[in-house]
N, C-alpha and C positions, 0 to 999 in steps of 0.2 A: 460511463461509472460510475438510459434514461433512468434518471432515480425522479423521473415526475409520472410513474408508473402509475396505475390506477390502483391504491392500496384497497381499494372498494372489492377489487376482484378478487377469484381467488388464484392464488401464487401458485409458482413453486418452492416448497417449502426442503426440500432437502433431502427427501423421506425414497430415497433411490438407491441401489447398491453400488452401481453405476458412480454415481455423484462423491459420496461414501468414499469411493474407493480412490479415486480423480485428485478431492480433498489429502487424503494420504500421504498420496505421493506429492503434492505443492506443496502438503506443510515440511515434509522432505529436502524435498529443493530447496526449501526457502531457508530448515537451520542451516545446511553446509553452505547455503553462499555467505549467509552472515562468518559462518568461522575462518571461509575463503577472503571473503575480502576486507572484514574487519582488519586484520592485523596489514595487510597489504594498504589502506588506508591509511594507517599510518606512518607502516616503511615509505609510502610514496608521498607522504605529506597532504592529499587528497581530500579539502572540505567535501564535496562530490561524492568522492567514496566513499568515505564515512557516513555519509547522506545517508546513501544507497545500501548500504550494510542494517545501517539500523531500518531502514525500511523491508529488508529482511526481517530480522529481531522481530518487528510488529509483526510482521505478518506472521511469524509463526505463530508468534504469541496466537493469534487474533481467529486464527484459521482454526489452532487449535477448541479456542472458545466456540467458536459455529460447529465442527465438530463433536462437539458435547452437546450443543443445547440443540442438536436437530431429534424429531419423533416429540419435542416440547409441544407445549402452548405456545400459541403465535406471541402470549402476552411477555414470554420470554425468551423465547427470538426478538423478540422488537429491543428491549430490556438489552440485551446481550451486546447488536445492532448497534445501540448506543453507544452503550459502554466501548466501544470500539472503534467510533467515529471521534466521541469525547480527546479515547488513548489517539488517538491519531490526529487533530488538531494538537497534545500535547507536543508529540512527534513533531510538527512541523515547525513548529514555535520555538523549541530547543533548536532544529537548527538553524533556521532564522537567525537564534541570540548568537552559537556558537561561530555562523558564516559572517557574524555582525562581527567578534569577538575577534578573528582570522582574518579580517582588515591587517589591525593591530599590531600583527605579528606574522603578518605577512611571508611564506614559507616557496617558491614555485617548486609546483609536485614534478612528477616523473611521469610523463606523458606518455612511454611507453608503457611503465604499469597501469597509471590509468587506460589506454584503450586495450591492451592484454584482459585485464581483468573484465571490463567492459563490455567486451564483446563474449567475455564468457557468461556474465549476469546476464547478458541480454539473451542468450541460448536458452539459460533456465528460464527466467522469461516468461520468452515464448512459447516452450515447453508449455508451462505452467497455465496458457493464455489457450490453446490447445487446446487442454485436458476440459479447460474448463466451459470453452463457448457456448456450448448449448444448453448453458444453464445461469446467462448473465439474464435473464428478467426470468429470478424469480423474486421469493417475499425481501427482507430488508438484510433481513442475515445472511442470505444465499449469495443477495446482490451486492453488498459489499465486499463481499470474497472476491468476484469479480472485476470492479472497478480499484480494487486495489492489484490487483494483478495483470489491469490493464495499463494502470499508469505505473508500475513498476520496468513493462516493459518501456513505457516514455524515458524514465528514468534512466532508463542502461544507454537510451539513444542521447540523452543528452550527457552522459558520460564520456560518453565515445568523440560526443561534438567539443567540448570542455578539452580532451587530450588535441583533440587537433588544435585548439586556440592557443592553449598552453606550450605546445611545439614551435607553435608558428610566429607567437609573441615572445618567448621567455621568461613569462611571466607567469604570474596566477591567479591574476585576474579572471578571466574566462573559466575556471577553475569556481570562482565565488559568487560569478553572475552567476552558474552552473546549479550552484548551489543554492541559493537564493529562490531560482526558477523552481525545482524540484520540491522545496522547502513549502514554495506558493501552491505547486500542485498538493501538498499534501494536507493544507487547510482546507484548498477546495473540495477535495474529498470528504475530507471528515463531515463541512456543512452538507453535502450533498446527504451522505450515510445519515450523518444526524435529521434531518430535513424526512424522510422519509420514516424512519423511526417511529419517528415523535408523532409523523400522521398517522402510523397504524398504530401508536400506543390510543389516542385519541380518537379516533373510527371505533379500539375496541369500546373505551369507557366510556363511547355514547351508545354505544351498541346495549351494552351492561345495565347501563341507565334505562333506556328504552325498553329492554325485558324485565326489567321489575316493576 
């Protein structure tokens, strides 16, 4: 989610009807899961579930942005990817902050709710990963979608791991630890997207300067 692919080569830009249909399906999946998981995150007192739900919301918005810029100039697509990377970074920092806050108002999460919702969210994200797998090596705009979907599936596995830890220890610490790890993944993924988008923009600027 190889962000180090060469930006000097021609890369898939999303101009494929099958990709657009897959992306629309993934947008709908993420929107539905946000409205399912966020309320249950509050009911279950789970920071990991709230972080995962927020990730679904962020993905819904950023995937819609990815869809909107398909067919535009690479400069526009790269800037859209840069905005998505910055948004993901801010989301990761918010989750980190809210997790630290939760340490001081610790509630023991409901392990049953976490496990059930985590399994449902995992199925949703694995479906998204399956739909997007063939398009994982594209430009920054396309690749950011793949990276987010892949990290989401990893995040869902972590929520289920947190549920097991909460059940075994009867404390909320496993939930907070997993929420912290998920936030770190958001930040890492954000920097990966931002690096590729900046590299594409830098290459375009050099290309334009050389052409003048």
